[in-house]
VOGU-3710 file (C-alpha; in Angstrom, 3 decimals, decimal comma):
1> xxxxxxxxxx> 288,530/208,824/61,723  286,488/212,019/61,965  287,929/215,042/63,745  286,568/218,516/64,388  286,370/220,704/61,304  287,802/224,128/60,584  284,806/225,951/62,076  284,348/223,662/65,083  285,815/226,216/67,488  283,694/229,097/66,240
11> xxxxxxxxxx> 280,293/227,525/65,604  277,376/227,887/68,016  278,430/224,890/70,129  282,014/226,125/70,292  281,018/229,624/71,429  278,649/228,168/74,017  281,519/226,152/75,516  283,772/229,206/75,529  281,232/231,366/77,395  280,613/228,544/79,864
21> xxxxxxxxxx> 284,358/228,161/80,435  284,794/231,893/81,090  281,936/231,857/83,612  283,359/228,865/85,479  286,877/230,321/85,496  285,776/233,602/87,098  283,614/231,720/89,558  286,868/230,182/90,780  288,297/233,682/91,325  285,228/234,679/93,340
31> xxxxxxxxxx> 285,671/231,535/95,423  289,340/232,407/95,906  288,384/235,793/97,349  286,183/234,143/99,981  289,026/231,733/100,808  291,280/234,648/101,757  291,658/235,325/105,506  289,095/237,838/106,707  291,689/240,420/107,773  293,429/240,179/104,360
41> xxxxxxxxxx> 290,363/239,852/102,117  290,351/242,390/99,288  287,465/244,840/98,906  285,316/244,116/95,859  286,754/247,089/93,942  290,346/245,931/94,467  289,339/242,373/93,598  287,773/243,649/90,355  290,901/245,643/89,510  293,080/242,561/90,068
51> xxxxxxxxxx> 290,943/239,997/88,243  289,841/242,193/85,323  293,453/242,318/84,154  293,410/238,546/83,955  290,130/238,649/82,082  291,477/240,996/79,425  294,706/239,050/79,043  292,901/235,701/78,870  290,553/237,074/76,196  293,505/238,187/74,046
61> xxxxxxxxxx> 295,223/234,805/74,380  292,033/232,850/73,747  291,089/234,748/70,586  294,643/234,413/69,303  294,585/230,649/69,944  291,245/230,226/68,148  292,503/232,218/65,165  295,841/230,372/64,962  294,294/226,921/65,445  291,868/227,537/62,567
71> xxxxxxxxxx> 294,737/228,534/60,269  297,083/225,624/60,978  296,949/222,586/58,737  295,068/219,677/60,262  292,708/219,315/63,181  292,180/222,764/64,809  291,177/221,180/68,126  294,581/219,578/68,595  296,397/222,773/67,629  294,254/224,753/70,061
81> xxxxxxxxxx> 294,960/222,458/73,006  298,708/222,429/72,257  298,752/226,232/72,225  296,665/226,378/75,365  298,878/223,994/77,334  302,016/225,864/76,271  300,433/229,169/77,325  299,560/227,666/80,710  303,069/226,330/81,381  305,879/228,037/79,490
91> xxxxxxxxxx> 303,759/231,151/79,029  303,059/231,352/82,761  306,801/231,419/83,404  307,271/234,300/80,950  304,358/236,134/82,569  305,823/235,677/86,060  309,177/237,070/84,930  307,459/240,030/83,270  305,384/240,884/86,350  308,382/240,659/88,658
101> xxxxxxxxxx> 310,413/242,839/86,281  307,677/245,496/86,310  307,581/245,413/90,099  311,373/245,753/90,156  311,198/248,815/87,878  308,489/250,243/90,103  310,762/250,058/93,132  313,879/251,372/91,345  312,263/254,138/89,309  309,434/254,882/91,762
111> xxxxxxxxxx> 306,830/254,254/89,045  304,033/253,287/91,380  301,484/252,947/88,576  303,185/249,829/87,153  303,398/248,049/90,508  300,787/245,317/90,016  298,187/245,255/92,772  298,932/248,786/94,008  296,333/251,387/93,021  296,903/254,115/95,588
121> xxxxxxxxxx> 294,609/255,449/98,310  291,897/255,876/97,239  292,249/253,336/94,410  292,987/255,128/91,141  291,279/254,031/87,894  294,253/255,483/86,024  296,669/253,096/87,764  294,313/250,216/86,967  294,174/251,157/83,267  297,962/251,408/83,066
131> xxxxxxxxxx> 298,344/247,978/84,680  295,696/246,508/82,358  297,539/247,798/79,297  300,839/246,524/80,671  299,364/243,097/81,445  297,872/242,777/77,953  301,280/243,732/76,522  302,876/240,947/78,573  300,288/238,484/77,254  301,063/239,565/73,685
141> xxxxxxxxxx> 304,749/238,857/74,367  303,755/235,449/75,764  301,643/234,632/72,706  304,367/235,773/70,310  306,914/233,567/72,070  304,597/230,543/72,002  303,787/231,111/68,320  307,492/231,114/67,475  307,912/227,918/69,493  305,047/226,321/67,575
151> xxxxxxxxxx> 306,973/226,727/64,322  309,166/223,753/65,247  308,462/220,599/63,199  308,260/218,598/66,417  304,670/219,712/66,999  303,411/218,017/63,810  304,099/214,642/65,423  302,444/215,741/68,671  299,384/216,972/66,785  298,848/213,600/65,121
161> xxxxxxxxxx> 298,375/211,562/68,295  297,366/214,003/71,063  293,605/213,454/70,580  293,737/210,308/68,453  291,684/208,190/70,949  288,629/210,397/70,350  286,610/210,039/67,156  283,498/212,106/67,958  284,058/215,773/66,923  281,707/217,071/69,648
171> xxxxxxxxxx> 283,595/215,191/72,366  286,866/216,513/70,983  285,621/220,104/71,022  284,271/219,692/74,576  287,614/218,330/75,745  289,738/221,107/74,258  287,337/224,011/74,890  285,851/223,148/78,283  286,983/220,086/80,237  290,779/220,368/80,019
181> xxxxxxxxxx> 290,841/224,211/80,037  288,551/224,367/83,076  290,942/222,494/85,363  294,043/224,152/83,919  292,484/227,633/83,992  291,279/227,202/87,560  294,862/226,531/88,651  296,382/229,147/86,354  293,947/231,902/87,344  294,482/231,126/91,027
191> xxxxxxxxxx> 298,280/231,285/90,668  298,254/234,369/88,444  295,937/236,168/90,862  298,603/235,678/93,513  301,106/237,323/91,146  298,833/240,297/90,467  297,357/240,981/93,892  298,948/243,233/96,457  301,675/241,587/98,475  300,302/239,450/101,294
201> xxxxxxxxxx> 303,136/240,578/103,557  302,204/244,223/103,068  298,569/243,615/103,874  299,513/241,410/106,812  301,760/244,134/108,237  298,992/246,684/107,848  296,441/244,394/109,485  298,834/243,676/112,354  299,454/247,399/112,726  295,718/248,069/112,796
211> xxxxxxxxxx> 295,209/245,375/115,410  298,109/246,788/117,474  296,577/250,266/117,300  293,187/248,901/118,310  294,733/247,033/121,238  296,699/250,133/122,260  293,554/252,263/122,230  291,718/249,603/124,217  294,479/249,511/126,845  294,534/253,315/127,053
221> xxxxxxxxxx> 290,775/253,405/127,445  290,945/250,753/130,171  293,689/252,655/132,007  291,702/255,869/131,734  288,631/254,158/133,145  290,745/252,643/135,954  292,226/256,064/136,696  288,773/257,632/136,811  287,562/254,821/139,070  290,518/255,320/141,409
231> xxxxxxxxxx> 289,777/259,070/141,535  286,147/258,405/142,386  287,138/255,864/145,031  289,610/258,319/146,559  286,956/261,023/146,632  284,496/258,618/148,265  287,101/257,625/150,838  287,766/261,288/151,637  284,049/261,878/152,101  283,799/258,834/154,355
241> xxxxxxxxxx> 286,831/259,909/156,357  285,483/263,440/156,713  282,110/262,043/157,738  283,672/259,785/160,342  285,759/262,714/161,645  282,656/264,906/161,976  280,755/262,131/163,789  283,677/261,667/166,220  283,747/265,376/167,049  279,996/265,360/167,545
251> xxxxxx> 280,260/262,415/169,957  283,006/264,152/171,929  280,877/267,270/172,272  277,920/265,210/173,461  280,038/263,444/176,084  281,398/266,780/177,275
//
């Protein structure tokens, strides 16, 4: 049975699938932004700051997986998909713990720059760069942990049957580099974006506060207009009363 060769992941067809996968994955993140409630939707700059961290981290993991899969013994496609699925499950758990730990340190030590999703007002490129570096460091920890896990002999048995039903090398490469990663990445990117973005509760509180301020100003404006209307009505009534009083006196004089 023929399987993909050592260079199957890095030939022209393999790179084409990788670029296509990256484009589809970030299209999902753009779609996610438009699915956010209007009052909570991130500006494009904040969205870029949030998602670019994922892009850098995903690139590091992907290149590491391609390199490792090509250096394992056996079919590199099967080794790649095993690494990828472990990164998307066990690795996601490690990443979640790391992000929450950084946010905890940010609150305790008042290191605002490492609080993922917070960039200051106005948004600071320096905070974004620090968070990018920290996120890539977390991804390196994830990849190191997965690589150590892959040293278990158990994975040799998994590697032998995981893609055994497929005999065409091109189909195998398409499965491990595009089809399976697309669906897994779409879910993983969506979930990770929720980890990295600013807290929904914070934005919701701010939006509610803005709406409350707007409503308060509207009520004040309405009361002011009502007060001015009442003043004008009172003045008109005084003029009418004074006019009626003058007409009465004039009639009395005429009668006299």
